[in-house]
matplotlib code that plots the C-alpha trace (Angstrom):
import matplotlib.pyplot as plt

x = [104.5, 102.7, 103.2, 102.0, 100.8, 99.9, 99.6, 103.2, 105.1, 105.2, 107.0, 107.3, 107.3, 110.0, 112.6, 114.1, 113.6, 111.0, 109.2, 108.2, 106.3, 108.1, 105.3, 105.0, 102.6, 101.7, 100.8, 104.4, 106.6, 107.5, 111.1, 112.3, 115.2, 116.8, 116.3, 117.5, 117.3, 114.2, 110.9, 108.0, 104.3, 102.5, 101.8, 105.5, 106.5, 104.1, 105.5, 109.1, 108.3, 106.4, 109.4, 111.7, 109.4, 109.1, 112.9, 113.4, 111.5, 111.1, 110.2, 106.9, 105.3, 106.0, 109.5, 108.8, 105.6, 107.4, 110.1, 107.6, 105.7, 109.0, 109.9, 106.6, 107.1, 110.6, 109.3, 106.8, 109.9, 111.5, 114.2, 115.0, 114.7, 118.4, 119.1, 116.7, 118.3, 121.8, 120.5, 118.8, 121.9, 124.1, 121.8, 122.1, 125.9, 125.9, 123.8, 126.0, 129.1, 127.7, 126.7, 130.1, 131.7, 129.4, 130.3, 134.1, 134.3, 134.7, 136.9, 136.8, 139.9, 140.8, 138.6, 139.9, 140.7, 141.8, 141.6, 144.6, 144.8, 143.8, 146.0, 144.1, 145.4, 147.6, 150.9, 153.0, 151.0, 151.6, 148.2, 146.3, 142.5, 140.7, 137.4, 138.0, 138.4]
y = [105.7, 107.2, 107.3, 110.2, 109.0, 111.2, 110.5, 111.3, 110.7, 108.6, 110.1, 109.1, 111.0, 108.5, 108.2, 110.4, 107.8, 108.5, 107.0, 108.9, 108.4, 108.7, 109.5, 107.6, 106.8, 103.5, 105.3, 105.5, 103.6, 104.1, 104.4, 104.1, 106.3, 103.4, 101.0, 102.9, 101.4, 99.3, 100.0, 99.3, 99.4, 101.8, 98.9, 97.8, 101.4, 101.5, 98.2, 99.5, 102.6, 100.6, 98.2, 101.1, 102.4, 99.0, 98.5, 102.1, 101.4, 97.8, 98.9, 100.4, 97.0, 93.4, 92.8, 89.2, 90.4, 93.4, 91.3, 88.9, 91.8, 93.3, 90.0, 90.0, 93.6, 92.7, 89.7, 91.9, 93.8, 90.5, 90.4, 88.8, 90.8, 90.6, 92.3, 95.1, 95.6, 95.8, 98.3, 100.5, 100.4, 101.4, 104.5, 105.4, 105.2, 107.2, 110.0, 110.0, 110.3, 113.2, 114.9, 114.5, 115.9, 118.9, 119.5, 119.1, 116.0, 113.3, 110.6, 108.2, 107.4, 110.4, 112.6, 115.7, 113.6, 110.2, 107.5, 105.4, 101.9, 99.0, 95.9, 92.7, 89.6, 87.6, 85.9, 88.8, 91.4, 93.8, 93.8, 97.0, 96.6, 99.6, 98.0, 97.6, 100.7]
z = [96.5, 93.6, 89.9, 87.9, 84.5, 81.6, 77.9, 77.3, 80.5, 83.7, 86.7, 90.4, 93.7, 95.0, 92.2, 89.6, 86.9, 84.2, 81.3, 78.2, 75.0, 71.7, 69.2, 66.0, 63.3, 65.1, 68.3, 69.5, 71.9, 75.5, 76.9, 80.5, 81.5, 83.3, 80.4, 77.4, 73.9, 74.7, 73.1, 75.5, 75.6, 78.0, 80.3, 80.4, 81.1, 84.0, 85.2, 84.9, 86.9, 89.5, 89.7, 90.4, 93.2, 94.8, 94.8, 96.1, 99.3, 100.3, 103.9, 102.7, 102.4, 103.4, 101.9, 100.7, 98.9, 97.5, 96.0, 94.5, 92.9, 91.7, 90.1, 88.2, 87.0, 85.9, 84.0, 82.1, 80.9, 79.7, 82.4, 85.7, 88.9, 89.4, 86.1, 86.9, 90.3, 88.7, 86.1, 88.7, 91.0, 88.1, 87.5, 91.2, 91.0, 87.8, 89.4, 92.5, 90.4, 88.4, 91.6, 93.2, 90.0, 90.0, 93.7, 93.0, 95.2, 92.5, 94.0, 91.0, 89.0, 86.9, 89.1, 91.1, 94.2, 92.9, 95.5, 96.4, 95.0, 97.3, 96.9, 96.1, 97.9, 95.5, 95.8, 94.5, 96.4, 93.6, 91.7, 92.1, 91.8, 90.5, 91.4, 95.1, 97.2]

ax = plt.figure().add_subplot(projection="3d")
ax.plot(x, y, z, "-o")
ax.set_aspect("equal")
plt.show()
């Protein structure tokens, strides 16, 4: 687990997420790829990247300690750990979908190989749930 930190970018050897500096007259602001629309300090950008690395490999350290550390990093970004996990998971799903599309294997609704609908248990048995496959 190692972050590469320069004056303009923060990258990781474990995750494709990045942080970059958007220059400005006040010194600029940092933006995380997995947390768009939020202006961050350099320290928060580092925390966000470290959080992503921690959650990417909980087996690298003591899991309980890793989750405590992850919660502290999430707090520095003004969010709960659960919110960070959901946002990072959404990014993983988005990347996976893009890769499947590029390979012609997209199985999401409207994709080349649309999946059949799974029936959700209800009295009529006729409701099709697009969220459960």
